[in-house]
The first five atom37 places (N, CA, C, CB, O) and aatype in JSON, in Angstrom:
{
  "aatype": [1, 14, 0, 14, 7, 7, 7, 0, 19, 1, 8, 6, 7, 1, 7, 0, 7, 7, 3, 1, 16, 16, 6, 15, 19, 8, 19, 3, 10, 14, 0, 19, 14, 0, 8, 19, 6, 1, 19, 19, 10, 19, 0, 10, 0, 7, 15, 7, 16, 13, 7, 0, 19, 14, 7, 10, 3, 19, 16, 19, 16, 3, 0, 0, 7, 8, 1, 6, 10, 0, 1, 18, 6, 15, 1, 3, 16, 16, 16, 6, 16, 0, 13, 19, 0, 7, 6, 10, 18, 1, 1, 5, 7, 7, 17, 11, 13, 1, 0, 19, 7, 5, 7],
  "atom_mask": [
    [1, 1, 1, 1, 1],
    [1, 1, 1, 1, 1],
    [1, 1, 1, 1, 1],
    [1, 1, 1, 1, 1],
    [1, 1, 1, 0, 1],
    [1, 1, 1, 0, 1],
    [1, 1, 1, 0, 1],
    [1, 1, 1, 1, 1],
    [1, 1, 1, 1, 1],
    [1, 1, 1, 1, 1],
    [1, 1, 1, 1, 1],
    [1, 1, 1, 1, 1],
    [1, 1, 1, 0, 1],
    [1, 1, 1, 1, 1],
    [1, 1, 1, 0, 1],
    [1, 1, 1, 1, 1],
    [1, 1, 1, 0, 1],
    [1, 1, 1, 0, 1],
    [1, 1, 1, 1, 1],
    [1, 1, 1, 1, 1],
    [1, 1, 1, 1, 1],
    [1, 1, 1, 1, 1],
    [1, 1, 1, 1, 1],
    [1, 1, 1, 1, 1],
    [1, 1, 1, 1, 1],
    [1, 1, 1, 1, 1],
    [1, 1, 1, 1, 1],
    [1, 1, 1, 1, 1],
    [1, 1, 1, 1, 1],
    [1, 1, 1, 1, 1],
    [1, 1, 1, 1, 1],
    [1, 1, 1, 1, 1],
    [1, 1, 1, 1, 1],
    [1, 1, 1, 1, 1],
    [1, 1, 1, 1, 1],
    [1, 1, 1, 1, 1],
    [1, 1, 1, 1, 1],
    [1, 1, 1, 1, 1],
    [1, 1, 1, 1, 1],
    [1, 1, 1, 1, 1],
    [1, 1, 1, 1, 1],
    [1, 1, 1, 1, 1],
    [1, 1, 1, 1, 1],
    [1, 1, 1, 1, 1],
    [1, 1, 1, 1, 1],
    [1, 1, 1, 0, 1],
    [1, 1, 1, 1, 1],
    [1, 1, 1, 0, 1],
    [1, 1, 1, 1, 1],
    [1, 1, 1, 1, 1],
    [1, 1, 1, 0, 1],
    [1, 1, 1, 1, 1],
    [1, 1, 1, 1, 1],
    [1, 1, 1, 1, 1],
    [1, 1, 1, 0, 1],
    [1, 1, 1, 1, 1],
    [1, 1, 1, 1, 1],
    [1, 1, 1, 1, 1],
    [1, 1, 1, 1, 1],
    [1, 1, 1, 1, 1],
    [1, 1, 1, 1, 1],
    [1, 1, 1, 1, 1],
    [1, 1, 1, 1, 1],
    [1, 1, 1, 1, 1],
    [1, 1, 1, 0, 1],
    [1, 1, 1, 1, 1],
    [1, 1, 1, 1, 1],
    [1, 1, 1, 1, 1],
    [1, 1, 1, 1, 1],
    [1, 1, 1, 1, 1],
    [1, 1, 1, 1, 1],
    [1, 1, 1, 1, 1],
    [1, 1, 1, 1, 1],
    [1, 1, 1, 1, 1],
    [1, 1, 1, 1, 1],
    [1, 1, 1, 1, 1],
    [1, 1, 1, 1, 1],
    [1, 1, 1, 1, 1],
    [1, 1, 1, 1, 1],
    [1, 1, 1, 1, 1],
    [1, 1, 1, 1, 1],
    [1, 1, 1, 1, 1],
    [1, 1, 1, 1, 1],
    [1, 1, 1, 1, 1],
    [1, 1, 1, 1, 1],
    [1, 1, 1, 0, 1],
    [1, 1, 1, 1, 1],
    [1, 1, 1, 1, 1],
    [1, 1, 1, 1, 1],
    [1, 1, 1, 1, 1],
    [1, 1, 1, 1, 1],
    [1, 1, 1, 1, 1],
    [1, 1, 1, 0, 1],
    [1, 1, 1, 0, 1],
    [1, 1, 1, 1, 1],
    [1, 1, 1, 1, 1],
    [1, 1, 1, 1, 1],
    [1, 1, 1, 1, 1],
    [1, 1, 1, 1, 1],
    [1, 1, 1, 1, 1],
    [1, 1, 1, 0, 1],
    [1, 1, 1, 1, 1],
    [1, 1, 1, 0, 1]
  ],
  "atom_positions": [
    [[37.34, 31.6, 1.66], [36.46, 30.55, 2.16], [35.14, 31.18, 2.56], [37.11, 29.8, 3.35], [35.14, 32.18, 3.28]],
    [[34.0, 30.64, 2.12], [32.7, 31.21, 2.49], [32.47, 31.11, 3.99], [31.57, 30.5, 1.74], [32.93, 30.18, 4.65]],
    [[31.76, 32.09, 4.51], [31.42, 32.1, 5.94], [29.95, 31.78, 6.1], [31.76, 33.49, 6.59], [29.1, 32.55, 5.67]],
    [[29.64, 30.62, 6.71], [28.23, 30.27, 6.91], [27.55, 31.22, 7.87], [28.11, 28.83, 7.42], [28.21, 31.9, 8.66]],
    [[26.23, 31.26, 7.81], [25.49, 32.1, 8.74], [25.64, 33.57, 8.46], [0.0, 0.0, 0.0], [25.51, 34.39, 9.37]],
    [[25.93, 33.93, 7.21], [26.05, 35.34, 6.87], [27.28, 36.02, 7.46], [0.0, 0.0, 0.0], [27.3, 37.24, 7.6]],
    [[28.29, 35.24, 7.81], [29.52, 35.82, 8.35], [29.54, 35.93, 9.86], [0.0, 0.0, 0.0], [30.48, 36.51, 10.41]],
    [[28.55, 35.39, 10.54], [28.51, 35.46, 12.01], [29.62, 34.63, 12.63], [27.16, 34.98, 12.53], [30.07, 34.92, 13.74]],
    [[30.08, 33.6, 11.91], [31.18, 32.75, 12.4], [32.29, 32.8, 11.35], [30.69, 31.26, 12.65], [32.08, 32.49, 10.18]],
    [[33.48, 33.19, 11.8], [34.62, 33.3, 10.88], [35.87, 32.7, 11.51], [34.87, 34.78, 10.5], [36.15, 32.91, 12.69]],
    [[36.61, 31.94, 10.71], [37.93, 31.48, 11.14], [38.89, 32.63, 10.89], [38.38, 30.17, 10.36], [39.03, 33.1, 9.76]],
    [[39.53, 33.09, 11.94], [40.4, 34.27, 11.84], [41.83, 33.9, 11.48], [40.39, 35.02, 13.15], [42.64, 34.77, 11.2]],
    [[42.14, 32.61, 11.49], [43.46, 32.19, 11.08], [44.34, 31.73, 12.22], [0.0, 0.0, 0.0], [43.91, 31.61, 13.37]],
    [[45.58, 31.48, 11.87], [46.57, 30.94, 12.78], [47.54, 32.03, 13.19], [47.32, 29.75, 12.14], [47.91, 32.9, 12.4]],
    [[47.94, 31.96, 14.44], [48.93, 32.89, 14.94], [49.94, 32.16, 15.8], [0.0, 0.0, 0.0], [49.7, 31.02, 16.22]],
    [[51.06, 32.79, 16.06], [52.09, 32.18, 16.9], [52.61, 33.23, 17.86], [53.25, 31.58, 16.04], [52.76, 34.41, 17.51]],
    [[52.88, 32.79, 19.06], [53.45, 33.67, 20.07], [54.23, 32.84, 21.08], [0.0, 0.0, 0.0], [53.65, 32.01, 21.78]],
    [[55.53, 33.06, 21.14], [56.34, 32.24, 22.05], [56.35, 30.81, 21.58], [0.0, 0.0, 0.0], [56.66, 30.53, 20.42]],
    [[56.01, 29.89, 22.47], [56.0, 28.47, 22.13], [54.6, 27.96, 21.8], [56.59, 27.65, 23.26], [54.37, 26.75, 21.78]],
    [[53.66, 28.87, 21.54], [52.26, 28.49, 21.29], [51.85, 28.85, 19.87], [51.33, 29.17, 22.29], [52.26, 29.87, 19.31]],
    [[51.03, 27.99, 19.31], [50.35, 28.28, 18.05], [48.87, 28.37, 18.38], [50.63, 27.17, 16.95], [48.33, 27.53, 19.09]],
    [[48.22, 29.39, 17.86], [46.8, 29.57, 18.15], [45.99, 29.56, 16.86], [46.58, 30.88, 18.91], [46.47, 29.93, 15.79]],
    [[44.76, 29.14, 17.0], [43.76, 29.24, 15.93], [42.64, 30.07, 16.51], [43.25, 27.81, 15.43], [42.18, 29.81, 17.63]],
    [[42.19, 31.07, 15.78], [41.14, 31.94, 16.29], [39.87, 31.83, 15.45], [41.62, 33.38, 16.32], [39.91, 31.81, 14.22]],
    [[38.76, 31.75, 16.16], [37.45, 31.75, 15.53], [36.66, 32.9, 16.14], [36.7, 30.38, 15.72], [36.56, 33.0, 17.36]],
    [[36.11, 33.75, 15.29], [35.3, 34.88, 15.75], [33.84, 34.51, 15.57], [35.66, 36.19, 14.97], [33.41, 34.14, 14.47]],
    [[33.07, 34.6, 16.65], [31.63, 34.34, 16.59], [30.91, 35.61, 17.04], [31.22, 33.1, 17.47], [31.02, 36.01, 18.2]],
    [[30.19, 36.23, 16.12], [29.41, 37.43, 16.43], [28.02, 36.96, 16.84], [29.34, 38.43, 15.19], [27.13, 36.81, 16.0]],
    [[27.84, 36.71, 18.14], [26.61, 36.08, 18.63], [25.34, 36.84, 18.27], [26.68, 35.94, 20.12], [24.36, 36.2, 17.89]],
    [[25.3, 38.18, 18.35], [24.07, 38.87, 17.93], [23.74, 38.68, 16.45], [24.18, 40.34, 18.23], [22.59, 38.83, 16.04]],
    [[24.75, 38.34, 15.64], [24.52, 38.17, 14.21], [24.18, 36.73, 13.82], [25.75, 38.61, 13.45], [23.84, 36.47, 12.67]],
    [[24.25, 35.8, 14.76], [23.88, 34.41, 14.46], [22.38, 34.37, 14.19], [24.27, 33.44, 15.65], [21.59, 34.87, 15.0]],
    [[21.96, 33.79, 13.06], [20.53, 33.73, 12.73], [19.72, 33.1, 13.86], [20.31, 32.94, 11.44], [20.19, 32.19, 14.54]],
    [[18.51, 33.58, 14.06], [17.66, 33.16, 15.18], [17.35, 31.67, 15.17], [16.36, 33.94, 15.15], [17.13, 31.08, 16.23]],
    [[17.34, 31.04, 14.01], [17.02, 29.6, 13.94], [18.21, 28.71, 14.35], [16.58, 29.23, 12.53], [18.04, 27.51, 14.53]],
    [[19.38, 29.3, 14.5], [20.57, 28.53, 14.9], [20.6, 28.44, 16.43], [21.89, 29.17, 14.35], [20.67, 29.46, 17.11]],
    [[20.55, 27.22, 16.94], [20.52, 26.99, 18.39], [21.89, 26.81, 19.0], [19.67, 25.79, 18.69], [22.09, 27.07, 20.18]],
    [[22.89, 26.34, 18.17], [24.22, 26.12, 18.72], [25.28, 26.28, 17.65], [24.32, 24.74, 19.35], [25.04, 26.07, 16.46]],
    [[26.47, 26.65, 18.11], [27.64, 26.76, 17.26], [28.67, 25.81, 17.87], [28.19, 28.26, 17.17], [29.12, 26.01, 19.0]],
    [[29.04, 24.77, 17.12], [29.96, 23.75, 17.61], [31.37, 24.1, 17.16], [29.54, 22.33, 17.12], [31.6, 24.38, 15.98]],
    [[32.32, 24.07, 18.1], [33.72, 24.36, 17.81], [34.48, 23.05, 17.63], [34.35, 25.22, 18.94], [34.7, 22.3, 18.58]],
    [[34.89, 22.79, 16.38], [35.54, 21.54, 16.01], [36.91, 21.87, 15.44], [34.68, 20.74, 15.0], [37.07, 22.85, 14.72]],
    [[37.89, 21.04, 15.75], [39.23, 21.21, 15.21], [39.69, 19.91, 14.57], [40.24, 21.65, 16.32], [39.32, 18.82, 15.02]],
    [[40.47, 20.02, 13.51], [41.07, 18.87, 12.84], [42.58, 18.96, 13.0], [40.66, 18.81, 11.33], [43.15, 20.05, 12.91]],
    [[43.23, 17.83, 13.25], [44.66, 17.81, 13.51], [45.5, 17.75, 12.24], [45.0, 16.65, 14.38], [46.73, 17.74, 12.32]],
    [[44.88, 17.71, 11.09], [45.66, 17.6, 9.86], [46.28, 16.22, 9.74], [0.0, 0.0, 0.0], [45.57, 15.22, 9.81]],
    [[47.58, 16.16, 9.57], [48.25, 14.86, 9.39], [48.71, 14.24, 10.71], [49.43, 15.02, 8.47], [49.25, 13.13, 10.7]],
    [[48.5, 14.93, 11.83], [48.94, 14.4, 13.12], [47.77, 14.02, 14.01], [0.0, 0.0, 0.0], [46.68, 13.72, 13.53]],
    [[48.02, 14.03, 15.3], [46.98, 13.76, 16.29], [47.02, 14.85, 17.35], [47.17, 12.34, 16.94], [48.02, 15.56, 17.49]],
    [[45.94, 14.98, 18.09], [45.89, 15.99, 19.15], [46.73, 15.6, 20.36], [44.46, 16.22, 19.59], [47.03, 16.45, 21.2]],
    [[47.13, 14.34, 20.46], [48.04, 13.94, 21.52], [49.39, 14.61, 21.4], [0.0, 0.0, 0.0], [50.12, 14.73, 22.38]],
    [[49.73, 15.05, 20.19], [51.01, 15.73, 19.96], [50.91, 17.25, 20.14], [51.5, 15.42, 18.56], [51.89, 17.96, 19.92]],
    [[49.74, 17.72, 20.55], [49.54, 19.16, 20.73], [49.63, 19.5, 22.21], [48.16, 19.62, 20.14], [48.71, 19.19, 22.97]],
    [[50.72, 20.12, 22.64], [50.83, 20.47, 24.06], [49.96, 21.68, 24.39], [52.3, 20.77, 24.43], [49.85, 22.61, 23.59]],
    [[49.34, 21.66, 25.55], [48.57, 22.81, 26.0], [47.34, 23.09, 25.18], [0.0, 0.0, 0.0], [47.02, 24.25, 24.92]],
    [[46.63, 22.05, 24.77], [45.4, 22.23, 23.98], [44.32, 22.83, 24.86], [44.93, 20.88, 23.37], [43.91, 22.22, 25.85]],
    [[43.84, 24.02, 24.5], [42.77, 24.64, 25.28], [41.9, 25.5, 24.4], [43.34, 25.46, 26.42], [42.27, 25.88, 23.29]],
    [[40.73, 25.82, 24.92], [39.79, 26.73, 24.27], [39.54, 27.86, 25.25], [38.44, 26.0, 23.87], [39.23, 27.63, 26.41]],
    [[39.68, 29.08, 24.77], [39.41, 30.25, 25.58], [38.33, 31.07, 24.89], [40.7, 31.09, 25.81], [38.45, 31.4, 23.71]],
    [[37.28, 31.41, 25.62], [36.2, 32.24, 25.12], [36.38, 33.62, 25.74], [34.79, 31.63, 25.44], [36.41, 33.76, 26.96]],
    [[36.48, 34.64, 24.88], [36.65, 36.01, 25.36], [35.5, 36.88, 24.88], [38.0, 36.59, 24.88], [34.71, 36.48, 24.03]],
    [[35.41, 38.07, 25.45], [34.39, 39.02, 25.02], [34.73, 39.53, 23.62], [34.28, 40.2, 26.02], [35.76, 39.17, 23.06]],
    [[33.86, 40.36, 23.06], [34.02, 40.83, 21.69], [35.33, 41.58, 21.47], [32.86, 41.73, 21.32], [35.9, 41.51, 20.39]],
    [[35.8, 42.29, 22.48], [37.06, 43.02, 22.35], [38.26, 42.09, 22.47], [37.15, 44.13, 23.4], [39.38, 42.46, 22.12]],
    [[38.04, 40.88, 22.97], [39.11, 39.91, 23.11], [39.98, 40.12, 24.33], [0.0, 0.0, 0.0], [41.07, 39.57, 24.42]],
    [[39.5, 40.91, 25.28], [40.31, 41.22, 26.44], [39.88, 40.5, 27.71], [40.28, 42.69, 26.69], [40.71, 40.2, 28.56]],
    [[38.6, 40.21, 27.83], [38.09, 39.6, 29.07], [37.76, 38.13, 28.83], [36.85, 40.36, 29.58], [36.94, 37.81, 27.97]],
    [[38.39, 37.25, 29.58], [38.13, 35.83, 29.45], [36.8, 35.49, 30.09], [39.27, 35.01, 30.08], [36.55, 35.83, 31.25]],
    [[35.93, 34.82, 29.32], [34.62, 34.45, 29.82], [34.57, 32.97, 30.22], [33.57, 34.73, 28.76], [33.85, 32.61, 31.15]],
    [[35.32, 32.14, 29.53], [35.35, 30.71, 29.83], [36.64, 30.13, 29.29], [34.11, 29.97, 29.23], [37.22, 30.64, 28.33]],
    [[37.09, 29.05, 29.92], [38.3, 28.35, 29.46], [38.11, 26.85, 29.68], [39.57, 28.86, 30.2], [37.57, 26.41, 30.69]],
    [[38.57, 26.1, 28.69], [38.56, 24.64, 28.79], [39.94, 24.16, 28.41], [37.44, 24.0, 27.87], [40.43, 24.46, 27.32]],
    [[40.58, 23.4, 29.28], [41.9, 22.84, 29.01], [41.79, 21.33, 28.87], [42.91, 23.22, 30.13], [41.27, 20.66, 29.77]],
    [[42.26, 20.8, 27.76], [42.19, 19.36, 27.52], [43.57, 18.76, 27.71], [41.64, 19.05, 26.1], [44.54, 19.18, 27.08]],
    [[43.65, 17.78, 28.56], [44.91, 17.07, 28.79], [44.77, 15.58, 28.48], [45.39, 17.27, 30.24], [45.7, 14.81, 28.71]],
    [[43.6, 15.18, 27.96], [43.31, 13.77, 27.77], [43.35, 13.3, 26.32], [41.97, 13.46, 28.33], [42.97, 12.17, 26.03]],
    [[43.8, 14.14, 25.4], [43.82, 13.72, 24.0], [45.01, 12.8, 23.75], [43.87, 14.95, 23.07], [46.08, 12.98, 24.33]],
    [[44.81, 11.83, 22.87], [45.89, 10.91, 22.52], [45.95, 10.72, 21.01], [45.71, 9.55, 23.22], [46.76, 11.34, 20.33]],
    [[45.08, 9.86, 20.49], [45.14, 9.52, 19.06], [44.09, 10.24, 18.22], [44.97, 8.04, 18.89], [43.95, 9.94, 17.03]],
    [[43.37, 11.17, 18.8], [42.29, 11.85, 18.08], [42.85, 12.7, 16.93], [41.48, 12.73, 19.04], [43.86, 13.39, 17.09]],
    [[42.18, 12.65, 15.8], [42.53, 13.5, 14.67], [41.48, 14.58, 14.44], [42.69, 12.66, 13.4], [41.72, 15.55, 13.73]],
    [[40.31, 14.41, 15.06], [39.25, 15.42, 15.06], [38.81, 15.58, 16.51], [38.03, 15.02, 14.12], [38.81, 14.62, 17.27]],
    [[38.44, 16.81, 16.87], [38.18, 17.09, 18.28], [37.06, 18.11, 18.39], [39.47, 17.61, 18.98], [37.15, 19.21, 17.83]],
    [[35.99, 17.76, 19.1], [34.92, 18.7, 19.4], [35.3, 19.36, 20.72], [33.49, 18.0, 19.47], [35.19, 18.75, 21.78]],
    [[35.75, 20.59, 20.64], [36.25, 21.28, 21.83], [35.12, 21.78, 22.71], [37.13, 22.44, 21.42], [35.17, 21.64, 23.93]],
    [[34.1, 22.36, 22.1], [33.0, 22.89, 22.88], [31.92, 23.42, 21.98], [0.0, 0.0, 0.0], [31.99, 23.31, 20.75]],
    [[30.91, 24.01, 22.61], [29.82, 24.58, 21.83], [29.25, 25.79, 22.54], [28.71, 23.53, 21.58], [29.2, 25.86, 23.77]],
    [[28.83, 26.73, 21.74], [28.06, 27.87, 22.22], [26.61, 27.53, 21.94], [28.5, 29.24, 21.52], [26.28, 27.12, 20.83]],
    [[25.74, 27.7, 22.92], [24.34, 27.32, 22.71], [23.42, 28.36, 23.36], [24.06, 25.9, 23.29], [23.77, 29.02, 24.33]],
    [[22.23, 28.47, 22.78], [21.24, 29.42, 23.3], [20.55, 28.84, 24.52], [20.21, 29.79, 22.2], [20.21, 27.66, 24.57]],
    [[20.35, 29.72, 25.51], [19.6, 29.3, 26.7], [18.96, 30.53, 27.32], [20.53, 28.59, 27.74], [19.64, 31.5, 27.65]],
    [[17.64, 30.49, 27.46], [16.86, 31.55, 28.09], [17.21, 32.94, 27.55], [17.06, 31.51, 29.6], [17.42, 33.89, 28.31]],
    [[17.28, 33.02, 26.23], [17.51, 34.3, 25.58], [18.96, 34.75, 25.52], [0.0, 0.0, 0.0], [19.24, 35.84, 25.01]],
    [[19.88, 33.95, 26.04], [21.3, 34.31, 26.0], [22.13, 33.17, 25.43], [0.0, 0.0, 0.0], [21.58, 32.18, 24.93]],
    [[23.42, 33.31, 25.5], [24.35, 32.3, 25.01], [25.18, 31.76, 26.15], [25.25, 32.88, 23.91], [25.58, 32.51, 27.04]],
    [[25.44, 30.47, 26.13], [26.27, 29.78, 27.12], [27.36, 29.02, 26.37], [25.42, 28.83, 28.02], [27.23, 28.74, 25.18]],
    [[28.43, 28.67, 27.09], [29.49, 27.83, 26.54], [29.54, 26.53, 27.31], [30.87, 28.55, 26.58], [29.51, 26.53, 28.54]],
    [[29.63, 25.42, 26.58], [29.77, 24.1, 27.2], [31.03, 23.45, 26.64], [28.49, 23.2, 26.94], [31.17, 23.32, 25.42]],
    [[31.94, 23.04, 27.51], [33.1, 22.28, 27.08], [32.65, 20.87, 26.75], [34.2, 22.26, 28.18], [31.87, 20.28, 27.49]],
    [[33.13, 20.33, 25.63], [32.76, 18.98, 25.22], [33.96, 18.05, 25.36], [32.23, 18.97, 23.76], [33.88, 17.03, 26.05]],
    [[35.06, 18.39, 24.72], [36.29, 17.61, 24.85], [36.21, 16.17, 24.38], [0.0, 0.0, 0.0], [36.69, 15.27, 25.06]],
    [[35.61, 15.95, 23.22], [35.51, 14.6, 22.67], [36.15, 14.53, 21.3], [34.05, 14.14, 22.6], [36.03, 15.46, 20.5]],
    [[36.81, 13.42, 21.03], [37.45, 13.24, 19.73], [36.89, 12.06, 19.02], [0.0, 0.0, 0.0], [37.32, 11.75, 17.9]]
  ]
}
């Protein structure tokens, strides 16, 4: 699958651990082209809905993946099949994370 933005944003795939399934997206913020103001994190439920997904959350970690920088936990999803979880956006020369939580 092609990676937009020269590979700065990549879907790393699905993983499982215990009773959780995870989807990982790698965003190399220094590599995001200067004209890009935001990176929106969107998920699709496939043939189901997000109401059937227990423990739906977004965790933003540092580049090494060890230090949690932000977390958003959604407990309000019901019939949504597409979900805007959050966005990374530029502000005053840096990057910020905003939880959106809309389907």
